[in-house]
C-alpha positions in Angstrom: -28.4 3.2 9.6 -26.1 5.9 8.4 -24.5 6.2 11.8 -23.8 2.5 11.9 -22.2 2.8 8.4 -20.0 5.7 9.7 -18.9 3.7 12.7 -18.0 0.8 10.4 -15.9 2.8 8.0 -14.1 4.7 10.8 -13.4 1.5 12.8 -9.8 0.5 13.1 -10.4 -3.1 12.0 -12.0 -1.7 8.8 -9.1 0.5 8.0 -6.7 -2.3 8.7 -8.6 -4.6 6.4 -8.5 -2.0 3.6 -4.7 -1.4 4.1 -4.2 -5.2 3.9 -6.3 -5.4 0.7 -4.3 -2.5 -0.9 -1.0 -4.3 -0.2 -2.4 -7.6 -1.5 -3.6 -5.8 -4.6 -0.1 -4.3 -5.1 1.3 -7.8 -4.8 -1.1 -9.1 -7.4 -0.2 -6.4 -9.9 3.4 -7.2 -9.4 2.8 -10.9 -10.0 1.0 -10.0 -13.2 4.2 -8.7 -14.7 5.6 -12.2 -14.8 4.9 -14.0 -18.1 5.4 -17.4 -16.6 2.9 -16.8 -13.8 0.4 -15.3 -16.2 0.7 -18.2 -18.5 0.0 -20.7 -15.6 -2.2 -18.7 -13.3 -3.4 -15.7 -15.3 -7.1 -16.5 -15.0 -6.9 -16.8 -11.2 -4.9 -13.6 -10.8 -7.4 -11.7 -13.0 -10.3 -13.0 -10.9 -8.6 -12.0 -7.7 -7.9 -8.5 -9.1 -11.6 -8.1 -10.1 -12.7 -9.2 -6.6 -10.3 -6.7 -4.9 -11.7 -4.0 -7.3 -15.3 -4.9 -6.3 -14.4 -4.5 -2.6 -12.8 -1.1 -3.3 -16.0 0.0 -5.1 -18.2 -1.3 -2.2 -15.9 0.5 0.3 -16.2 3.8 -1.5 -20.0 3.4 -1.8 -20.2 2.8 1.9 -18.0 5.8 2.7 -20.1 8.1 0.5 -23.3 6.8 2.1 -21.8 7.3 5.6 -20.3 10.8 5.1 -22.5 12.1 2.3 -21.4 15.6 1.3 -18.4 15.6 3.6 -16.8 12.8 1.5 -17.0 15.0 -1.6 -15.6 18.0 0.2 -12.6 16.0 1.2 -9.7 16.1 -1.4 -8.7 12.6 -0.3 -12.2 11.4 -1.1 -11.8 12.7 -4.7 -8.3 11.1 -4.8 -9.8 7.7 -4.0 -12.6 8.2 -6.5 -10.2 9.0 -9.3 -7.9 6.0 -8.4 -10.7 3.5 -8.3 -12.5 5.1 -11.3 -9.4 4.7 -13.5 -9.5 0.9 -12.7 -13.2 0.8 -13.9 -12.4 2.2 -17.3 -12.2 -0.4 -20.2 -8.7 -1.7 -20.7 -9.0 -2.8 -24.4 -8.7 -1.0 -27.7 -7.7 2.6 -27.5 -7.9 2.4 -23.7 -5.4 -0.4 -23.3 -2.8 2.0 -22.0 -5.1 2.6 -19.0 -4.4 -1.0 -17.8 -1.0 0.1 -16.7 -2.6 2.7 -14.5 -4.1 0.0 -12.3 -1.0 0.1 -10.2 -2.1 3.5 -9.0 -4.4 1.7 -6.7 -1.4 1.1 -4.4 -1.3 4.9 -3.9 -4.5 4.6 -1.9 -2.2 3.9 1.0 -1.6 7.7 1.0 -5.2 8.4 1.9 -5.8 5.4 4.2 -2.7 5.6 6.4 -2.9 8.8 8.5 0.8 9.3 8.8 1.3 9.1 5.1 -1.6 11.5 4.6 0.0 14.0 6.9 3.4 13.7 5.1 1.8 14.4 1.7 -0.2 17.3 3.2 3.0 18.8 4.6 4.8 18.4 1.3 1.9 20.1 -0.6 2.1 23.0 1.8 5.8 23.3 1.1 5.3 23.6 -2.7 5.4 27.5 -2.7 8.8 27.5 -1.0 10.0 24.7 -3.2 8.9 26.6 -6.3 11.1 29.5 -5.3 14.1 27.2 -4.7 13.4 25.4 -8.1 13.4 28.8 -9.8 16.7 29.6 -8.2 18.3 26.3 -9.2 16.9 26.7 -12.7 18.5 30.1 -13.0 21.8 28.8 -11.7 21.6 25.9 -14.3 20.9 28.3 -17.1 23.8 30.7 -16.2 26.1 27.7 -15.8 25.0 26.3 -19.2 25.8 29.6 -21.0 29.2 29.7 -19.3 30.0 26.0 -20.1 28.9 26.4 -23.7 31.3 29.3 -24.2 34.1 27.7 -22.3 34.1 24.1 -23.4 32.4 24.0 -26.7 35.6 23.6 -28.7 37.1 20.8 -26.4 34.0 18.8 -25.6 31.3 19.4 -28.3 29.6 16.1 -27.4 28.7 17.6 -24.0 28.7 21.4 -24.6 28.0 22.0 -28.3 25.0 24.3 -27.7 22.8 25.6 -24.9 20.4 22.6 -24.9 23.2 20.1 -24.8 24.9 22.0 -22.1 21.7 22.1 -20.0 21.3 18.4 -20.3 24.9 17.7 -19.5 24.8 20.0 -16.4 21.6 18.4 -15.2 23.3 15.0 -15.5 26.3 16.4 -13.5 23.9 17.8 -10.9 22.4 14.3 -10.4 25.9 12.9 -9.9 25.7 10.7 -13.0 29.2 10.1 -14.5 30.2 13.7 -13.8 33.8 12.7 -13.2 34.1 11.3 -16.7 32.6 14.4 -18.2 34.9 16.6 -16.2 38.0 14.6 -17.1 37.2 14.7 -20.8 37.3 18.5 -20.6 40.3 18.7 -18.2 42.4 16.8 -20.7 42.4 20.0 -22.8 41.7 22.6 -20.0 43.2 21.5 -16.7 41.7 24.4 -14.8 38.1 23.3 -15.8 37.8 21.5 -12.4 37.1 24.9 -10.8 33.9 25.3 -12.8 32.7 21.7 -12.2 33.4 21.6 -8.5 31.8 25.0 -8.0 28.8 24.0 -10.0 28.3 20.8 -8.0 28.7 22.6 -4.7 26.2 25.3 -5.7 23.6 23.1 -7.4 23.7 19.7 -5.7 24.7 20.4 -2.1 23.2 23.8 -1.5 20.1 23.4 -3.8 19.3 19.9 -2.5 19.7 20.9 1.1 17.4 23.9 0.6 14.7 21.5 -0.8 15.1 19.3 2.2 15.0 22.2 4.7 11.8 23.5 3.2 10.2 20.1 3.3 11.2 19.4 6.9 10.0 22.8 8.0 6.6 22.2 6.4 6.3 18.8 8.0 7.2 20.1 11.4 4.5 22.9 11.1 2.0 20.3 10.0 2.7 18.1 13.0 2.7 21.1 15.4 -0.6 22.4 14.1 -2.4 19.1 14.0 -4.3 18.2 17.2 -3.2 15.0 18.7 -6.0 12.4 19.1 -4.3 11.1 22.3 -3.9 14.6 23.9 -5.2 14.3 27.5 -7.0 17.6 27.3 -8.9 16.6 24.2 -9.7 13.2 25.8 -11.1 15.0 28.8 -13.2 17.4 26.6 -14.7 14.5 24.7 -15.6 12.8 28.0 -17.2 15.9 29.3 -19.3 16.3 26.2 -20.4 12.7 26.4 -21.5 13.1 30.0 -23.4 16.3 29.2 -25.2 14.5 26.3 -26.1 11.6 28.7 -27.5 14.0 31.3 -29.6 15.8 28.7 -30.9 12.5 27.4 -31.8 11.3 31.0 -33.5 14.7 31.8 -35.6 14.5 28.6 -36.6 10.9 29.5 -37.6 11.8 33.0 -39.7 14.8 32.0 -43.5 14.0 32.1 -45.1 14.1 28.6 -47.9 16.5 29.7 -45.7 18.7 31.8 -45.4 21.4 29.2 -49.2 21.5 28.5 -50.0 21.6 32.3 -47.6 24.5 32.8 -49.1 26.3 29.8 -52.7 25.8 31.2 -51.7 27.1 34.6 
C-alpha cells in the first residue's frame, strides 16, 4: 500500500496536477483582491479556496505516508508543511494578519518544480559568497556616506545632513532612483561633485551588482554540474541492470523447491 502511494506522489501526472492547482490557487488569491468580485462572487471564491486547501492537506498527508521519515528529513518537505500550516491557522481576531500570508501557497511551486528547486538550492549555496560581497558593498556605502556628509552637508542638507540621511540617499542613488536630480542639486553649488557621484555609482552599482551576479551564476553552474542527470545514458543502463538482477533473483527464488534446504541439511 505504501509503495502504491509512493508511485502516485512521484508520478508525473500527480506533479502536474499539483502545479496546476497551485497556479489556480494563486489566481483565486489574486481575484480575492477585487472588491467588486468579492461582493458578487465572494462566497464561491472562498469555497474554492477551501477546496484547494483541502487538496493540499490531503497531498501532504499522502506524501508523509508514502515517504515516512524521509519526508521530514527533506527541507523542502518542511517548507511545504509550513506553507500549508500557515493557511490552516485561524484568520480572525488577532490572527487576521495571517490571512495575507495565504498567498505564500504560490511559493510551493519552488518545491514542486524541479528546475525552480535547483535554482533556489544554488542560490542558498551562494549565500556565503554573497555575504562577503554584501559586507564589501556595505563598507563602501559607509565610507561614501561619511565623505558625502562632510562634503555636501552645507549645500544639500535635505540629502546629506547627517550620516543616516546620507546612507539613505546613497542607497537611493545606488538603486538608480532619481540620482541625477540629487547630483544636480549638489552640483549647482559644487560643480566638481559629479566626480564623487559617478565614482560611487561605478563602484557600488556596476561592480557590486556584477559581483553578486557572478557569485550566483557560479553557484548555479556548480549545482547543475554536480547534479546527476536523470536522462544520463549511463544511469539509465545502471538502472536497467539493477532491474534485471532483481528479476533474476526473484525467478531463482521462485524456482527453488521449498524443501530443498531441509533435504540438503539432512544429507
